N, C-alpha and C positions, 0 to 999 in steps of 0.2 A: 438709242438711249445709252448714255454713259453710265458707269458704275455708280456715280454719285446720285444721279437721277433715279436709278433703279432702287438704290438703298432707301431713298427718301419716301418710297411707297409706304413704309411703316408709319410715317406721320399722317399720310392720307388715309390709310386703312383704319387707324384707331378711331377717328371721329365717325367713320362709317359704321363701325361696330357699335360704338356707344350710342349713336343716334338711332339705331335700328329698333330699339326697344327690346331686343332679344335678351340682353343682360338683365334688364328690369323684370321681364317676365320670368326668367330663370330664378332670379333671387327671390321674387315673390313666392315662387313654389317652395324654395328652401325654407323661407321664414313663415310659411303658411301654417296656421293652426286650425285649418278647416276640419271640423269634426266629422264631416261627411266623407272625407277621404280616409280610407283604411290605412293604418300604420302597420306594416309587417315587421315582426320581431324575429331577429336571428340571434346568433351568438355575438353579443356586443355590437351588433349591426342592425340598423333600422332603415327601412325604405318605404317610400310612398310613390304611388303612380297617379299622376294627374292627367285627365283626359278633357281637353277643352278646345273648341273651335278647330277641330281637325289636327290637333297637336298633342303628342304624348310626351310628358315630362316625368322622368324617373329620378327621384331625389334620394341620395344616400346620406345617412348620418351615423357617426360613430360616437359612442359614449363610453366613458370609463376605460380608455385605452391608452396605455403608455407606449409611445412610439420609440422603438429602439432601432436606430439605423444600422443595418447590416445587410450585405448583399449575399444572396444565395443563387447558385447557378441553375439553369433550367434542367441540366442533366441530373443534378442532385435532387431536384423536386420530382423528376420523373422516376428516379430509382428509389427514393426514400418515401415519397408521399403519393406515388402513383398518380402524379399530376402531370398531364400531358396536353392540356387544353391550348397551350401556346406553342405547340410543336409546329404548327403551320407557319410560324414566323421564321423558323430556321431555314437556312439556305446553305448552298455549297460554301459560300464565303462567310456565312455566319452560322457555324454549326452549334454554337452555344452562346448564351447570354445570361445576364443576372438581373434579378429584381429584388426590391427591398424585402428582406426576410420577414419583418413583423407585419407589413402590409399584406403580403401574399399569404402569410399564415392565417391572418384574419379572413382573407378571401377564401381560402381552402376550407376553413371551418364552416363557412356558410355556402359551400359550393352547390350542394344539392338544391337548396332553396333558390339560389341564383340561377341555376339551370331551369328551374320551374318558371322563374320570372322571365327568363329569356324566351321560353316557349309561349308565354302568355301575352307578350307585348304585341300590340296591334301593328303589324308590319305595313299596313296601308297608310298609316299616318307618319308624318315627319317625327323623328324621335330626338329628344334632347336628354342626355344623361348628365347629371350634375351632382355636386356635393361641395361642402365647405371643409377646409382643413383635411383631416384624414379621410373624411367622407369623399372629398375630391379625388384622393388617391384610389379609393375603391371604385369610384366612378370611372376613372381612367382604365383600370384593369378590366372592369365589366365591358367597357367599350371595346377594348382589345379583343375580348371574346367574340364580339359581334363583327369584327373586321373580316373574319374568314369568309362570311357569306356576302360581303360587299363586292359587287361586280358580277354576282350570279342572279341578278334580278332584284335583289333586296336594296331598299333605299339605304343610303349611308347615314349612320347616326352622327350626331354632333355632341361631343363631350365638352361641357363648360365647367371648369373648376374655379374655385375662389380660395386663394391662399393655401393651395395644396402642396404638400411636400413632394419631392421628386421620387419616382418609383422604380427607376432602373438605371443600368449602366450604359456605357457608350454603345455596346453591341445591341442592347435592347432598342436604343434610339435608332441605330442604323437599320435594324430589322423593320421598324415601323416606317422610317423615312425612305426605304426602298421604293415605296409607293407614294406618289404625291396625293393619291386619293386617300390613303390611310392617314397620312400626316395631317391632311386638311380637316380631319374629323376632330381635332383637339384645339380648343382655345383655353388658355390658362390665364386667369385674371390675378394679377399680383400687385399689392401695394408695397411701395418702398419702405413703409413703416412696419410691415408685417414680417415677423421673424421666421414663421413656420416654413415657408418655401426655401429659406436659406439655411435651415438646419441640416447640414451635410456632415456625414461621418468622415473624419480625417482619414486619408487625404481627401479633400473635398472633391477632387476630380474623378473619384470613383463613380459618382452619379452623373447622369447626363440628361438634360431636358429634351423633350420632343414636342412637336406641334408649334402653334403660334402662341407667343406670350404677349399679353397686353399689360404693360407696366403702367400703373396709375398713380397719380398724385391727386391732391385736392383740386388742383387747377387744370391739369392736362393729362394726356395719356399718349402712348406710342406703342407700336408693335415691333417685335423682333421675331425672326424665324430661324436664324442661324443658331443652332444649339450651343456652339462654342461661345458666341457672343452673349447669349442668355446666361450661360453659366458664369462667364466672366463678370457680368453685371450683378448676378446674385452674390457671388463670392466677394466682390469689391464692396458691395453695400453692407455685407456682413462684417467685413474688416473695418469699414468706416461707420462707426456707430455714433457719430457726432450728433445726428438728428434723433437718435434713440429709436427703440422699437416699442410698439404698443399694439393692443388688440384693435384690429381694424374693423370698423363698421362698414362692411361692403355694401350694405343696403343704401346707406347714406352716400357712399362714394359713387355708386353707379347712377343714383338719382341725380347727383350733382353734375356728373359728366354728361348725362343724357340732356339735362337742361341746358348746359353750356353748348353742347353740340347742336341742339335744335335751335337755340337762340343765336348760334354762331358767336358765342361770347368769347371764344378764343380762336385764334387763327394759327396756322402753321407758319410761324415766323421763318422767313427765308425760303418759302416754298417756291418762289419764282427762280428756279434753278436754271443755270446755263451750263453749257459744256465746260466752262472754265471753273465752275464751282467745284471745290475739292471734296473728296469723300470725307476727309477729316471734319470739314465744316458741317456736313450733313449729319455725321455721327454726333457731333457736339450738340446739334439741335435735338437729336433723339434723346440724348442723355438729359438735357435740360427738361424735356417733356416728361421723361420717366421719373426724374427726381423732384419735379415741381420747383425748379430753381427760377427765381425772379432775376432780373438784371443785376440787382445788388448782391444777391446770394451767389451768383455765378462768379463774381470777382473774389468772394471769400472762399469758394470751394476749390481748395488747392489741388485736389486729385483729379479733377474732371479732364484736364488736358492729357494727363498721363493715361487715363482710362480710354479716352478717345483715340489715342495713338495705338493702344493695344487692340481695340475693336477694329480699327482700320486694317491692321494686319490680318485679323481673323476674317474680316469680310472679303478681303482680297483672296485669301485662301479658299473661302467658301465658294466664291464665284468661279475660281479656277477649277475646283473639284466638280462643280456642276457641268462645266464644259468638257471635263475628262470622263464623264460617265460613258458606259458601254454604248458604242454606236455600231450596230451590225453592218452598216453599209461600208464602214471604213475597212473592214477586213474581208469583205465579201469576195474580192478578186483573188485574195490569197487562198480562201477556202475553195474557190472554184478550181484553183490549180491542184489543191490536195485531192479534190474529188476526181479530177482528171487523172491524177496519178493512181488512184485506186481503180479507176476504169482500166488503166493500163495493166495494173497488177492482176485484175480479174482475167484479162485476155492472156497475160503471161502464164498464169496458172493453168488455164485451159490448154495452152500450147504444151504444157508439161504433162497433159493427160489427167489433170486433177482439177477440182473446183477450188475457187479461192477460199471458201470456208475451210476446207480440209487442209489446204496448204498453210493457211494462217495458224490453224490449230497445231500443226506439227512443228512449225517455226524452224525449218531446216536451213533455208537459203538466206542470202543477204537481202534479197527482195522481200522476204517475209519480215525481216527485221526493219526494213525501211517502211513497210506498211504499218508497223506498230506506231511510228511517229505520226504518219498521216492520219491514222485512226484517232490518236490522242488529240491532235490539233483540232480535228473536226468535232470531236465529242465535247471538248472544252468550249468551243465556239457556240455550238448549238445548245449546250446546257445553259450558257449565259444568255443566249437569245431567248429561250423559253422563259427563263426567270425574269428577264426584262419585260417580256410580253405580258406575263401574269401580273406584273406590278402596275400596268397602265390602266387608266380609267376605262370603263366598259366599252364605250364607243370607239375610243382610240385603239384599244386592244383588238377589237373585231377587225378593224381596217388593217392592223399590223398582221394578224393571223392570215387574212386573205392574201396579203402581199407576199408572205413567206411560205405559204402552204405548199406550193409545188416543190420548192427547193428543200423544205423540211421533210417532205415525204420521200423524196429521192435519197436524201441523207439517211433517214431512218432505215430504209430498205437496203442501202449499201453498207452501212457501218454497224448496225446492230448485230448482224450475223457474226461480225468479228468480235464483238463483246461476248456473244454467246460462246464462240470458239475459245476465248480466254477462260470463260467460266468453267467449261467442261474439260479443259486441257489436261488437268492432272488426274482426271478420272474419279475424283472423290466427291464432287458436288452434285447436288440434285435440285430440281425444281427452280430453274432460272426465273421463270415468269413470276413466281410468288416471292422468291428470296433474293434474286440477283438483278432484276431489271431496274435500270435507272428510271426515275420518275419522269424525266424529260421525254423519254420515248413514249411513255403512256400519254403524256399531254399532246405530243405531236400526232399520235394516233387518234385521240379524241377530236382534235381539230379537223382531221380528214373525215371522220365519221359525221361530225356536225355539218360539214360542208356538203357531204353526200345527201344527208337528210334534208337539208335546206333546198338543194337542187333536185331532189328526187332521183339521184344518180344511182342506178342499179349496177351491179357487177356483171356487165354483159361480156360475152366471150370476145377476147381480143386475139386474133390469130395473126396479126401483122407483127413482123419482127420478133417472133417468139424467142429466137436465139439470143436476142439482146435484152430481154426483159429482166428486171430484178423481181425476185419472188415477192408477191404482194404482201403476204403475211411475214413481217420481219422477224417473227418468233418461230418460223418454220423449223429452223435447225434445232431449236431448243426442244421442240416436240419430237424431232427425230432422235435426239440424244436420250430423251426420257423413254422412248420406245425401245431403244437399244438396251437401256438399263433394265427394263421390264423383261426383255428376252433373256438377258444374262442371269436374271434372278428367278426366272420362272421355275427352275428345277427345285429351288429351296423355298419358293414363295408359299407361305402358309395358305394364303387366300388365292389359290390358283385361278379360280373362276373370276375373281376381281381383276387379276392381272390380264387374263384373256379378254375380259370385257374392255379394259382400257386399250389393249392392243387393237381390238376390233374398232373402237372409236377412232383410233389414229389411222387405221387402214381406210375407213370411210372418209375421214378428213382429207387424206392425201388424194383419194380418187375424185372427190368433189372439187378439190383445188385444181387437179389436172383437167377436169372437164371444163372448167372456166378459163383454162390457160393462164393460171395465176402463179405457176411455179416455173422457175428457170430450168431449162433442160439440162443444166450442168449436174443436176442430181443423178442423171443416168450415167455419168462417168464411172468407169470401172472401180476406181479407188474411193469413191465418195462414201460418206457416212450413211447416206440413204441406202446405197446398194449393199453396204455391210448389214444394215438392218434387214433389208429384204431377203438377203441370203440366209439370215438366221430365222426369219419369220415365215418364209414361203411354205415350209413344211407344215406349219400350223394353220395356214390360211385356207379359207374356203376356196377350193379350186374353181368353183363356179362363180365366184365373186367378180365384180367389175374390175378391181385392181389386179387380181390374179390373171384374168384374161388379158389385160393390157400388158402386164409385165412378162407374160409368157413368151412373147415374140419381140426380140430386140429391134426388129424392123419398125415396130410401133414408135420407138424412141426417135428415130429419124423422121418419121411422119409427123410426130408431135412437134419436133424442132422446126419443121417447115410450115407448121400450122395447118396441115391438111389431113390430120387424123380425125375420123368421125367417131365420136363416142356414141354408144347406143343410148 
């Protein structure tokens, strides 16, 4: 399918949406005056919950509210309002974003009650969240709250707004659009005669739409998904006020479009596209549908050709960006080379009489410096990989995790020890697991645990090729470093019993890991951090304990390496 045919899907999608009855049902809930449905009252915010025929509809309404367009950053909200509910949207490439200040302020003022609403919603029913005007903006933010649990067994909500103002900047849009699942949760119905969605604070491109926009006229409708195209259309229709703005009766509008779609009273002119049909011609048809232009009006509308040319450029850019999204398979061979280089580095360090963890931590040789770049390349790749996997729909994400589980586990066990070495290198930091561990390592570890649980895979002893194994617990060296710190502080440690208790826990942890052959034998190298810890701790250790008995005889190290030591 060529780009023109792909773009024309908006003309096909619009009648499908308007004929489904979904917009009618949603607007009926907004306009309902059913006294049997309880109206919940917040601070300038009202909402109702409708339950019928296995469907839940939450309607938001805002009264006596003066909308003042200004953007505030998520970091500001976190620091000054203790508002961190949207933190899950942040990512390595999107560390911060902004939302409309007046809308999010109203949202925060009602946050406690909205949290209660969130917990009370019947999760077994399909859910529609809706609102008109500023109520639609609140509906969008409430739906964003629900996105975090989408993909973890919860059904995805559908947010349908009518004449809603925009609620965030380009980074906010990018955060939601990272996931096709998330962005598909939003349908925004807009009339070209309604000014509210077009009220943008100068410069207008501070705000950015997200989701699918259904642009409606009295006679036809069309859909746009490219946020840049939507914004261009909103801004252009604001600048061109020849048709004037008026209060839109969305109830009458959706009923009219429903009737026309059901009766097939309007057709998608030019829908029989061929490969020779230009993208510009398809966009022209979209604009005519969005603006409700008849043949005579098209001739009089001077700006439509110029707008079509702008949108053509934006659509070409949009399709190109889609193709350029992160594709893990493209860089896989390069990453395999970097992993092979780290395998070489590991053997090189052992040849020097030291483990690769401690060599990397000391960073003395040129090989150590080279390893830094390999570590960085792999970390960036897998961080992007995990982020991409988490943004996929649930079924697709599960297949993605299975495909990359083995490689991801090897990467985590090889590279995370180097991150730990960096963390403790200056001797000032503590508690890597709680304060320094990258989230993508945690996710990779959860993937493995979920796979084991599903397959009933227990950690059976593996005595084959012990010399070549990577330590199963990728945080092993962080636990060694914490034990070293405890030994060093024991003299001045106020709670000596607490320190001794933690050291005993670590001793038992090491012994149990050794019994399962889950630790690389390089820990027994003379200059390793583990041996440094043992030399400090052995005087305090219980001489009759399992680890003490094992560590007492260096011959045990060789037997362990060969996989033939028999633990009692």
